[in-house]
C-alpha positions, -999 to +999 in steps of 0.1 A: +179+873+022+156+843+022+159+841-017+197+843-014+198+815+011+175+794-011+198+800-041+229+791-021+213+759-008+203+749-044+239+755-056+253+735-027+229+707-033+237+706-070+274+705-063+269+677-038+249+657-063+276+662-090+302+651-064+283+620-054+277+610-091+314+616-100+325+597-069+302+568-079+315+568-114+351+568-102+345+540-077+327+519-103+356+524-128+382+516-101+363+484-090+359+471-125+395+478-134+406+459-103+421+490-087+403+486-054+396+455-033+360+442-033+363+434+003+361+397-001+360+380+033+344+347+025+370+319+023+367+283+010+386+251+011+379+219-009+400+187-008+397+150-013+395+144+025+372+156+053+400+158+078+423+177+055+397+202+046+390+209+083+428+212+089+432+238+062+401+257+074+417+259+109+449+273+094+430+301+076+410+309+107+443+313+126+453+340+101+473+317+078+477+324+041+462+304+012+497+288+008+498+279+045+464+262+042+475+243+011+507+231+028+488+218+058+462+201+036+489+185+014+507+169+043+474+158+058+464+141+025+496+120+028+480+106+059+444+103+049+449+097+011+481+076+014+473+056-018+477+087-040+499+113-023+524+120+004+559+130+015+573+103-007+561+120-038+558+155-053+534+181-065+526+210-089+508+242-078+494+274-092+494+303-068+475+336-071+481+368-051+451+391-053+465+425-043+493+423-069+474+402-094+505+381-096+502+344-106+530+319-105+534+282-106+556+259-086+571+227-100+580+203-072+577+172-094+599+142-086+632+139-106+652+109-119+682+100-096+716+109-109+724+073-114+693+067-136+698+057-172+675+042-199+697+011-201+691+003-164+654-004-171+654-018-206+657-055-196+631-053-169+601-031-177+586-040-142+615-021-126+598+012-133+565-001-118+573-011-083+602-018-060+633+003-053+643+011-089+609+027-096+615+054-069+623+089-082+637+115-059+609+125-034+604+163-036+572+172-017+586+185+015+612+207-003+586+221-025+561+228+004+589+245+023+597+268-007+560+276-010+559+286+027+591+306+024+576+328-004+539+329+006+536+317+042+523+338+071+522+315+101+553+297+113+563+265+096+558+244+127+523+259+133+512+251+098+521+214+104+502+211+137+467+201+123+482+174+101+502+160+130+470+160+151+452+139+124+481+114+123+481+111+161+444+110+168+434+091+137+408+095+111+377+076+099+386+055+069+367+071+040+348+051+014+373+055-014+403+044+007+383+014+020+376+004-015+413+006-024+423-014+006+397-041-002+408-043-038+445-046-029+440-067+003+460-097-010+489-076-019+488-056+013+489-088+034+521-100+017+539-067+016+562-055+044+551-024+061+517-024+045+504-055+062+515-041+096+497-008+090+466-016+070+455-048+087+435-041+119+453-059+147+421-062+167+402-081+140+430-093+117+408-078+089+417-051+065+406-017+077+370-010+066+350+022+060+344+040+092+372+023+112+396+047+130+431+046+115+461+062+133+496+067+120+518+076+150+550+068+131+542+094+104+531+118+132+567+116+146+581+121+111+561+152+107+572+165+141+608+162+130+600+181+098+582+207+118+613+213+139+640+210+111+621+221+081+631+208+047+666+202+061+652+171+078+652+153+045+673+174+021+704+182+042+732+159+053+726+173+088+690+164+088+675+136+109+656+118+081+674+121+047+701+094+051+675+070+067+653+073+037+682+068+013+693+037+031+658+022+030+654+030-007+688+014-015+680-016+006+651-022-017+673-019-048+668+018-055+694+043-066+684+075-049+714+090-030+718+117-003+733+138-030+701+135-051+681+149-021+707+176-013+708+192-048+671+191-056+655+225-061+618+232-068+612+258-095+588+288-096+578+298-131+552+319-150+519+302-157+505+289-190+477+314-198+446+309-220+421+338-227+386+323-226+358+336-247+338+348-216+366+371-204+384+350-178+420+340-182+429+304-173+463+299-156+479+266-151+513+249-149+538+244-177+561+214-184+564+188-170+526+193-164+501+187-192+489+223-188+502+233-222+483+204-239+452+213-219+455+249-233+460+234-268+428+214-266+408+243-253+421+266-281+411+239-307+376+237-292+371+274-287+370+277-325+337+258-325+320+285-305+300+265-280+267+277-267+241+264-243+225+240-268+258+228-284+254+193-267+217+189-274+218+156-293+181+156-299+182+189-317+207+175-341+238+188-324+258+155-327+290+166-344+304+183-313+310+150-296+331+138-325+351+170-326+359+169-289+371+133-292+393+143-321+407+173-301+416+148-273+434+126-298+455+155-312+463+166-276+476+132-266+494+129-299+514+162-294+520+153-257+543+125-268+568+152-281+569+170-248+591+165-217+612+182-191+640+193-213+650+221-237+657+200-268+647+214-302+618+190-305+604+199-271+608+237-276+592+236-310+563+215-299+557+237-268+557+269-288+533+254-313+507+240-288+507+274-270+500+293-302+463+300-310+471+301-347+486+267-345+454+254-328+434+269-356+457+251-381+453+217-364+415+222-362+414+220-400+427+184-397+396+174-378+375+156-404+339+160-396+331+128-416+354+103-400+381+096-375+415+080-382+431+050-366+467+060-371+486+075-342+509+093-367+479+112-381+475+128-346+513+136-345+522+109-319+558+097-322+560+074-292+538+055-268+515+075-245+527+072-209+499+066-184+501+081-149+477+072-121+466+085-087+467+120-074+451+142-047+439+178-053+435+208-030+417+241-039+420+271-015+404+306-016+417+328+013+396+356+028+418+382+010+412+367-024+444+348-027+441+313-041+461+281-045+454+250-066+477+222-057+478+186-071+501+160-055+510+124-063+530+093-057+519+080-091+503+045-090+481+032-061+506+031-032+534+042-055+563+018-055+548-004-028+579+004-007+572+019+027+599+033+050+600+012+081+615+041+101+592+069+091+560+055+076+566+073+043+553+055+012+577+061-018+566+070-053+570+050-085+574+081-107+601+064-129+571+047-146+560+080-160+590+082-183+589+067-218+610+036-225+620+028-261+604-006-260+570+001-277+559-024-303+535+000-321+559+009-349+563+045-339+595+064-341+605+068-305+608+103-291+634+111-265+614+140-251+602+120-221+630+095-219+648+087-186+676+111-178+694+120-146+678+151-129+648+151-152+611+151-143+587+128-162+556+142-179+526+145-156+488+147-161+484+171-132+469+204-142+461+226-111+445+257-125+431+291-115+408+313-136+411+351-131+386+377-144+392+412-156+386+425-120+415+404-108+392+380-089+401+343-088+369+330-102+376+293-103+402+272-085+401+237-098+421+205-104+417+168-106+428+135-091+430+104-113+460+104-135+458+104-173+420+111-173+425+144-154+429+163-187+398+151-205+377+152-173+387+189-168+380+198-204+345+183-201+339+200-168+349+234-181+327+230-212+297+219-191+301+246-165+315+277-183+301+272-218+268+253-213+261+271-180+255+240-159+261+244-122+294+229-109+274+200-093+256+193-126+288+195-145+304+170-122+275+146-123+276+144-162+289+110-173+322+114-192+341+100-222+378+098-227+403+092-255+440+090-249+450+080-285+465+047-273+446+024-272+426+037-302+391+038-287+367+061-269+362+050-233+327+058-219+322+060-181+304+032-165+267+039-167+269+063-196+233+067-205+233+082-240+235+052-264+227+074-294+259+093-289+279+060-286+264+048-318+269+081-336+307+079-328+308+044-340+294+055-373+323+080-375+347+051-372+355+053-334+359+021-315+341+024-282+343+006-248+325+012-215+348+014-185+340-010-158+333+003-123+371+006-115+383+028-087+402+052-110+382+048-142+376+086-144+392+115-126+377+132-096+375+170-097+377+194-068+366+230-075+359+264-058+339+291-077+339+328-068+316+346-091+293+376-087+300+379-050+290+342-044+315+316-033+307+279-039+325+246-039+319+213-057+332+178-048+332+151-074+310+122-063+333+097-080+357+098-050+342+122-025+359+148-003+348+178+016+343+215+009+338+243+035+328+280+030+332+303+059+337+339+070+368+340+093 
């Protein structure tokens, strides 16, 4: 009897061991195939503003979605980062849903008014730069409302509450905004609206770093939008739309109520690039520069970077030349892209998204020399230069993620402020190409002004997703045309060369946008041997002065190996927060 019980126990134990091992194998397989949730509870927010990061964190802690947090942060940045983003502009976003592994993009980029034509701007190039004619149809609120409709969890009005609080109670002027105000003080003092808002009435001085700046007018505007939703601006029944139209037209603009009424943001599939280490990079398609970013990466992937690729002292010099050449080809092909479906645009888009085409173009990179002809790099018009932006990266407790980049284009956009609402209007008409270039190039119409069309943009909000369906990197940049090259260098330094995100951001950068034909090195670039090496290859070089927007500022969240981190570019600052709700 005792022997029988011992035998039975042994069999039961063996069966139990086999069951446990089998269950472990099944769970391991399911986890690595992304079939079960890894139980992520850590969340993170990173933005270009302390107050806006805190506002987004509050929304997540209240049970809001990643989209809710991004909406709140975006509206907040219109208050705290008014020189670069706001209700008077637009945005692009990449959105990831963890439990379905679905990733989509949202194009809420401004569009040309229905009355806009090329001829309207030909005799006055400054008309696209500032003033009423430079204003494209503002699209931010309509896009954010659509983002909430599809991905929101909290009520619309609740999502707006923290941003309204920031506008009412005020915020401490951050260093970067203080530098902008100081640089543009003379213009601020002579511009209606701006002089009343950015000159401290107590001291008659421009607001300085650390001063408390309130915006009660914009707070009231946001309260109306909280009550009425997007209809406040985009419906004839709304409280704000016709007011804004009247003020734009009073400044010489051509935006109409019909422009606002018919505008529709667009959800679309992402541009996807499979990276060598297994992640897939997802970002926005036209009118974003995401397709060109993918093209540059595909060119560079063929060089098989490793941790010592950039070690100049080990003789690894050539990679710097190759990266600059890839930049030049990227900006060259960008001149044939735009927000339309012409044969030229479709053919170029299909080409730059094709890995085989990137391999083909790589063969035109001459390791012995550069070329000073824009045509060699496939440019067929002048390179348009966009400017300021603000970026937001969100990782929710459930693993969902949003990367959102917004803009009003140049510093303070059109320099037209709504007296009734406090909204600063964009100058996105300056992002279109005008056929007035004197560089001898055949002018492309891909990015020409056309009613209802969006101009090309340098915004590239992106999310990397691994084979387990984790959003491993949520990243984007603020800083106009240098966003693309800055993000390429950041990804190379972080993913390929294995630098930490902080180390990757601290690395001094270089930039080439094809026109002008020179490599621009960041102020303080401390590797003169590399500069000299590129000169020997025929590159003209210049060091950027300590300008406010000389190089883009990157905002990133990483989620790898169970560890969540953030990184804020020291060039402009901002704030990141990691927390367990």
